[in-house]
C-alpha positions as a Markdown table, in Angstrom:
| # | Residue | x | y | z |
|---|---|---|---|---|
| 1 | Met | 113.9 | 26.2 | 62.3 |
| 2 | His | 114.6 | 24.9 | 65.7 |
| 3 | Pro | 111.8 | 22.6 | 67.0 |
| 4 | Ser | 111.3 | 24.7 | 70.1 |
| 5 | Lys | 109.9 | 27.4 | 67.8 |
| 6 | Val | 107.7 | 24.9 | 65.8 |
| 7 | Val | 106.4 | 22.3 | 68.3 |
| 8 | Lys | 104.3 | 24.1 | 70.9 |
| 9 | Asp | 103.5 | 21.2 | 73.3 |
| 10 | Pro | 106.3 | 18.5 | 73.0 |
| 11 | Lys | 106.1 | 15.2 | 74.7 |
| 12 | Ile | 109.1 | 13.1 | 75.9 |
| 13 | Asn | 110.6 | 11.1 | 72.9 |
| 14 | Asp | 108.9 | 13.3 | 70.2 |
| 15 | Thr | 111.0 | 13.6 | 67.1 |
| 16 | Tyr | 111.3 | 16.5 | 64.7 |
| 17 | Tyr | 113.2 | 16.6 | 61.3 |
| 18 | Asp | 114.4 | 20.0 | 60.0 |
| 19 | Pro | 115.0 | 19.6 | 56.3 |
| 20 | Asp | 116.6 | 23.1 | 56.1 |
| 21 | Val | 119.6 | 22.0 | 58.1 |
| 22 | Asp | 119.2 | 18.2 | 57.6 |
| 23 | Lys | 119.0 | 17.4 | 61.4 |
| 24 | Leu | 116.8 | 15.1 | 63.4 |
| 25 | Tyr | 115.9 | 16.3 | 66.9 |
| 26 | Gln | 114.5 | 14.3 | 69.8 |
| 27 | Tyr | 112.8 | 15.7 | 72.9 |
| 28 | Val | 114.5 | 13.9 | 75.8 |
| 29 | Lys | 114.8 | 14.2 | 79.6 |
| 30 | Ile | 118.0 | 13.1 | 81.2 |
| 31 | Gly | 118.1 | 12.7 | 85.0 |
| 32 | Asp | 116.9 | 15.6 | 87.0 |
| 33 | Phe | 117.4 | 18.2 | 84.2 |
| 34 | Pro | 114.4 | 19.6 | 82.3 |
| 35 | Pro | 113.5 | 18.1 | 79.0 |
| 36 | Glu | 115.2 | 19.6 | 75.9 |
| 37 | Trp | 115.6 | 19.1 | 72.1 |
| 38 | Val | 118.7 | 17.1 | 71.3 |
| 39 | Val | 120.2 | 16.5 | 67.8 |
| 40 | Thr | 120.2 | 12.7 | 67.2 |
| 41 | Asn | 121.4 | 12.4 | 63.6 |
| 42 | Ile | 124.9 | 10.9 | 62.9 |
| 43 | Asp | 127.4 | 12.9 | 60.8 |
| 44 | Glu | 129.3 | 10.8 | 58.3 |
| 45 | Asp | 132.4 | 12.7 | 59.3 |
| 46 | Asp | 132.1 | 11.3 | 62.9 |
| 47 | Asp | 134.8 | 8.8 | 63.7 |
| 48 | Tyr | 132.3 | 6.5 | 65.5 |
| 49 | Tyr | 130.0 | 6.4 | 62.4 |
| 50 | Tyr | 132.2 | 4.0 | 60.6 |
| 51 | Ala | 132.9 | 2.0 | 63.7 |
| 52 | Ser | 129.2 | 1.5 | 64.3 |
| 53 | Met | 128.8 | 0.4 | 60.6 |
| 54 | Gly | 131.3 | -2.4 | 61.1 |
| 55 | Tyr | 134.0 | -1.0 | 58.8 |
């Protein structure tokens, strides 16, 4: 379930893990935009995943 439906009073930098979809969310505020939940986990299929691992 999306964290906006579970966490009622989120604070900036709060994290939430959803085991049903295997995603890690973080509540962030970027610039003048209102805070929102952003997916922060790395997919192993991502091209930058292996670059960051040093392969």
